[in-house]
N, C-alpha and C positions, 0 to 999 in steps of 0.2 A: 336354526338361524342361518341366514345366507352367508356364504363364504365370500361373496363380493362385498367390499366395503365402500368403494368409490361410488358416489351418486351418478357420475357420468357413465361408469360401467354398468350400473344397475339400469339406467335408462336405456342404454344400448341393448342390453339383454332383454329388457321388457319389450322393446320394439321388434326384436327378432322372434321372441317366443310367444307373446300374447297374440291372440287371433281375434278377428272380427267377422261377423256375419255380413255378407255382401249380397243378400237376396233382394235388397231394397225394401224390405219390410221389417217390422219389429221382430227381434229374434224369438220372442215368445209366439209370434204368429206362425212360425215355421211348423209348429206342432200340428196346425190344421192345414196350412197351405201346401206343404210338401205332399201329403197324401192326396190333396185335391189335384195337384199337378200330375201326379202319377195316374189318378183316375181319368183325367182328361185325355192323357196320352193313350191309355188302353181303350178308352171309348172311341177315340179316333181310329184305332186299329180295327175294332169291331165294325165300325161304320164303313171303312174302306173295303173290308171283306164282304160285307153284306151288299154293298152297291153292285159289286161284280156278280155275286151269286143270285141276286134278285133277277137280273137280266137273264141268267141261265135258266131260271124257272120257266121262261117263256119259250125256250128252244126245245124242240123235240129231237133234233139231231144230236147224236152222241158226241160228235167231234166239236160241235159248238159248246156243249156243256163242259167238255174237257178244256177247251180254250178259255172259257169263263173261269174255271177253277184255277187254271194257271195264272190268269190275270189277277185273281184274288190273292194268290200267293205272292205275286210280284208287287202288288200294291202294299201288302203287309210288310214285305221286306223293305220297301222304300220308306215306309212310315216309321219303321223301327229305329231308323237312324235319328229321327227327330224326336224321340221320346224324351220325357222329362228326366233329367239326371240331377242328382244332388251334387252340390259343390261343397268342397271342404272350405273351411274358413280361411281367410287370408291373413298374413302377418300384419300386425298393427302398423308397422313402419310403412309398408307398401300402401295400406289403406289411407293413412294420413297424407302420404305423398300424392296419391291419386286425388284426394279431396282438395289438396292445395292447388294442384295443377288443373284439376277438372278433367283429366284424361284417365279413363278407367281401362283402356285397352291393354296396358302392360299387365294388369291383374289377370285378365282373361287369357292372355297369351301364356302366362305361367300356369294357369289352371288347366288349359287344354293339353299341356304336356304331361300332366299326371293322369 
């Protein structure tokens, strides 16, 4: 049984400790949509690398092939920053406040720090 007896204190602790999914989809959909987001990101990485290397197949010059390989590495490095990342759930109090005000930026500022 809870050591907190006051309903006001219980509500305050609930808003601090309970969390909500903020992916903008059903929390049960996360089971399929998180892997899909990861798949799309990795597919974009492969496409970026293949674009550069397909052009290298046309070159006979070794320097041009090395330059194309370096370009592929650079494009992969640039795309890796934009890969799908899972977000932890947000505290219920912050979510309700964001819904009330219609402003979700404070949620994502707090998420980006973690």
